[in-house]
Structure formats: C-alpha cells, structure tokens
N, C-alpha and C positions, 0 to 999 in steps of 0.2 A: 626425614622430612615428611610432613603430613599435610593434608588439606581437609578442610571441613566442608563436606558436601552440602550441609544445610545452608551454607552461604552462597551457593550457586544460584544464579538467576538468569533467565532468558532476557537478553538485552535488546538485540535488534536483528532484523533481516535486511540484507542489502540487495538492491536492484540497480543494474546499470540502465541509465535512461538516455535517450537521444536528445530530447528537448526538455531541459529542466523547468522552464516556465510552464509548459503544458502539464508536466507531471506534478509539480508543486500545486498548480491550480486544481488538478483533478483530486489530489488527496486532501486539500484544504476545503475547496468549495463543493465538491461532490460528496466526499466521505467525512468531512467535518474535523479532520485532524488539524493540529496546530504545527506550524513550522517553528521548531524549538531552537535550532542552531543551523548555521551554514558556514562553511569554510571554503575559501577559494585559494587553491594552490596554483597560482599563475605560472610559475616556472615549471611545475610538473604537469601543467595543462589538464587539471581536473578540479572539480568542485564536489563538495559533499553537502547534502541537505538531510537533516534529521527531523522527522515528523512523528507525532504521536498524539494520543488523546490526553487531555489534561483534566484534572479535577482539583478541588480546593486543597487536597492533601498533597498534590504533586507540585504545586507552585514552588518555584525556587530550587527544585531538585536539579542537580547537575545530571548531564546525560548518562553518565556511568551508574548513577543511582536509580535510574528509571528502568522500567521493564516494557517489553513489547513495542519497541520503536521500529520505524521503517527508515532505513538509510537509502537515499537516492544518490548514486554516483554518476556524475556527468563527465565524460571525457570530451574536452573542448574540441570543437570542430565537427562533431558528429551531427549536430543540428543543421549544418549547411550541406550535408550530403544526402540528396534525395533518395539514393538507393540504399542508404545505410539502415540496418535494422539489427537489433540484438536477438539472439536465440533465447526465447523465453522458457524453453523446455516444454512447451505445450503443443509442439508440432505432432506430426504423424507418429513419430517414434515414442513420444511422451517423455517423461522425466519429471522435472519439477512440476508441482501441482498449483498451489495457490496460497494466498493468505485468506483469512476469514474475518469478517466484521459482523458483529451482532447489532441489530436494530430493534426499536420498539414495535414497529409495525411493518412487516415485509411488503404488503400490498401498497401501503402509502410510500414506502421508500422506493419501490419499483416505479410507481407513478411519477415520483419526483425525478428519478433517473431518466425516464422517458422524456419529461419536460426539458431536462438538461441535455438531451441528445446523447446520452451514454450508450455505448455499445453493449448489448446483451450477448452473452455466450449461451445462457440458459435462463429462460423465464420460469417462474414458479409453476405455471400451468403445463410446462413441457416435461415429458418424461414421467417416471414413476415417483420421483422425489419432489413432492409438491410444496415442501416446507423450505426450499432453498432457491436462490437465484445465483447466477454467476454473471459478473460484468467484467469488462476488460479496461485496463488503464490505457493511456496513449501509446505505450510500447507493446501492448498486447498481453501484459501480465494479468492473470485471472485473479479476481477477488470474489470469494464466496460471500453471499449476504444471507444471514439467517436471523430469524426472529427469536428474541429472548423474551418469553412471557413474563419474566420477572421485571422487565423494564416498563411494562404497561401500568 
C-alpha cells in the first residue's frame, strides 16, 4: 500500500467556540471570510461552521477540495453559561499560537478593526515587530495580521 504525498493538502483548522453567532460574525464581517457550509447535529448537540476566503477559481468547490479553511465547532448550551470559556492555548503556559491573515494595508486594516471595536493583543507600533498586529476573536483565539506588499 502506498500514498502519494504530492496529493496532500492543508484543509482546515478547528476552533471550539462558545457563541457561534458572534464567532461567525467576527470571521465574516471583521476578517472578510465567507461562511461556506454549516451542519447542525441536533441529537449530538453540536454544530459545525466552515469558513474561508473565496475567489473566482474556488466557486463551486466542495469543502474537501478547498485549502486553508477554518472550522468552528459549537457545543450546544455553552452560549448560555456565563462562566464557560475554552482554553485557547494562549494563557500563561502558552501552547497553541494563532492563525495568520494577510491584508493589503496593515495600518488601514488596524484602523478598521478599531472602528469595529476589535480587541487588540498587539498593535503594530508595540514591541519590536512593527510589521504585524495581533487581534483576538470572541473566544480569545489570536489572529496575526500582516501586510502582503504584493496585494497593493
């Protein structure tokens, strides 16, 4: 039995989220992703939301044929528990880091995030790395924002 490594692709990362409405809104309205698919498993008490960036070449592609998607998993009932929070891996001990999104203009994107009330973990002017920012989604997962000069 063999497998062809040239066929391997990075498909998605999964985050567990407390409030799917807030999370889907963040990734669609703040970061410009598209909600591609959603599944509600009522008996199993969870829902899945698949988001990603689209371009003309990706229209009509099924989820498994896409790359770089974000899967949000919501366990029903967590949104009603005021004390509930997921461990994002970004606490004192560390662990999981972040996903990264490229933008055409870092300063303009950060100004827009300010207008939208997005929480910053690190602004471009803070620290020694002036070419990146970090924001947090509604559950506290970090998103690195970096400028891609090729998009200008």
